[in-house]
C-alpha positions in Angstrom: -0.1 0.2 -0.1 1.4 3.6 -1.1 0.7 7.1 1.0 -2.4 7.8 -1.7 -4.1 4.7 -1.3 -3.6 4.4 2.7 -5.2 8.0 2.6 -7.7 6.9 0.2 -8.6 4.0 2.4 -9.2 6.1 5.6 -11.5 8.6 3.6 -13.6 5.4 2.3 -14.2 4.2 6.0 -15.3 7.9 7.0 -17.3 8.1 3.9 -19.4 4.7 4.6 -19.4 5.8 8.3 -21.5 9.0 7.3 -24.0 7.1 5.6 -23.8 3.5 7.2 -25.8 3.3 10.8 -23.9 0.0 11.7 -20.5 1.4 10.9 -17.9 1.0 13.7 -16.6 4.6 12.6 -20.1 6.3 12.8 -19.7 7.4 16.2 -16.4 9.8 16.6 -14.8 11.2 19.4 -14.8 14.8 19.0 -12.4 16.7 21.3 -12.4 20.6 22.1 -11.0 22.7 24.8 -12.8 24.0 27.8 -10.4 26.4 28.3 -8.1 24.5 31.1 -8.8 20.6 29.9 -9.6 18.5 27.0 -13.5 17.9 26.4 -14.5 15.4 24.4 -17.6 13.4 23.5 -19.3 11.0 21.0 -21.0 12.5 18.2 -22.6 11.0 15.0 -20.6 11.8 11.7 -23.3 12.9 9.3 -21.3 13.7 6.1 -17.8 13.8 4.7 -16.6 16.1 2.1 -13.3 14.7 0.5 -12.6 17.8 -1.5 -12.8 20.1 1.4 -11.5 17.7 4.0 -14.5 18.3 5.9 -16.4 16.4 8.6 -20.0 17.4 9.5 -21.7 17.0 12.6 -25.2 18.5 14.4 -25.6 19.9 17.6 -28.1 21.8 19.9 -26.8 25.7 19.4 -27.3 26.1 23.0 -25.1 23.5 24.1 -21.8 23.9 26.0 -19.7 22.5 23.1 -21.1 25.3 20.9 -20.1 27.7 23.4 -16.5 26.2 23.5 -16.3 26.4 19.8 -17.1 29.7 19.4 -14.3 30.9 22.0 -11.9 28.3 20.6 -12.7 26.8 17.1 -9.6 24.3 17.1 -10.5 20.7 17.6 -9.9 17.0 16.9 -11.8 13.9 15.7 -10.5 10.1 16.9 -12.2 7.3 14.9 -11.8 3.8 15.1 -12.8 0.9 12.9 -12.6 -2.1 14.8 -13.3 -4.1 11.6 -10.4 -3.2 10.0 -8.3 -2.2 12.9 -8.0 1.4 11.7 -7.4 4.5 13.9 -7.9 8.1 12.1 -7.0 11.0 13.8 -8.0 14.3 12.4 -6.9 18.0 13.7 -8.7 21.1 12.3 -10.9 23.9 13.3 -14.8 24.1 13.5 -16.9 26.5 11.4 -20.6 26.7 11.8 -22.4 25.8 8.8 -25.0 28.6 8.0 -27.1 25.9 5.7 -28.8 24.4 8.6 -32.2 24.3 6.9 -31.0 21.8 4.2 -29.9 19.5 7.1 -33.0 20.1 9.2 -35.1 19.2 6.5 -33.4 15.9 6.3 -34.1 15.0 9.8 -37.1 12.8 11.1 -39.2 13.9 13.8 -37.2 11.6 16.2 -34.1 12.9 15.7 -35.2 16.9 15.8 -36.4 16.2 19.5 -32.7 16.3 20.1 -32.6 20.0 19.3 -34.6 22.5 21.7 -34.5 20.8 25.1 -36.0 22.9 27.7 -34.2 23.9 29.7 -31.1 24.1 27.7 -28.3 21.5 27.4 -26.4 20.9 30.7 -28.7 23.1 33.0 -29.1 21.3 36.2 -32.7 19.6 37.1 -34.1 18.1 40.2 -35.2 14.9 38.6 -33.9 13.2 35.4 -37.0 13.6 33.3 -37.5 17.1 34.6 -37.2 18.8 30.8 -39.2 19.0 27.7 -38.2 18.2 24.1 -39.7 21.1 21.9 -37.8 20.5 18.7 -36.7 23.9 17.3 -34.9 25.0 14.1 -33.3 27.9 15.9 -32.0 25.4 18.7 -30.4 23.4 15.7 -26.8 23.7 14.5 -24.2 22.1 12.1 -20.8 22.1 12.7 -18.0 21.4 10.3 -14.5 20.1 11.0 -12.2 21.5 8.3 -9.0 19.3 8.8 -5.5 20.3 8.6 -3.9 17.1 9.4 -4.5 13.4 9.6 -2.6 10.8 11.3 -3.7 7.5 10.1 -2.6 4.1 11.9 -3.4 0.7 10.8 -2.6 -2.2 13.2 -1.7 -5.3 10.8 -0.9 -8.7 12.0 2.4 -8.8 10.7 3.4 -4.8 11.3 1.6 -1.7 12.2 1.8 1.1 10.0 1.0 4.8 10.1 1.2 8.0 8.1 0.8 11.8 8.5 -1.1 14.1 6.1 -1.2 17.8 6.2 -2.4 20.6 4.3 0.5 22.5 4.7 2.3 20.1 2.4 -0.8 19.7 0.0 -1.7 16.1 1.8 1.3 14.5 0.3 1.8 12.6 3.6 4.9 10.7 5.0 5.3 7.4 6.8 6.2 7.6 10.3 6.9 4.9 12.9 3.7 3.7 14.6 
């Protein structure tokens, strides 16, 4: 396998994850900073744009993560594809996609319930069910991570291999020791 093929393999894994609900790689660890510490959570990968090297996620616009991203848009993704023993780490910057209507209209009624909880996400409540689901497009946001670095590791039975690709070198990539 050469560097371009390895990069393509990683992207094919990510593209499949964004459309296949059963893919191991669909639920991505998304890490941002809370100012003092890394702040990570699992988010569903919704869309991959190979040309832009962007990765799309949905969130409640009132969530703490959106507030943190406004303060510091740098973030990273970690993807594990158990079936293929492939780890993909991606670094970049988040942007808020203004085209929320297009994405909102693709969501089913059940999915829309995740956007618009009253009170807002992370607010203290006395009982576990003491909040209402009130789907609101005004509480829905689309986050895109625009990648600037990929670190891809394959855990092979014979010998592991790893490569790093960066935007600053036009994504040419280089092999590195695992």
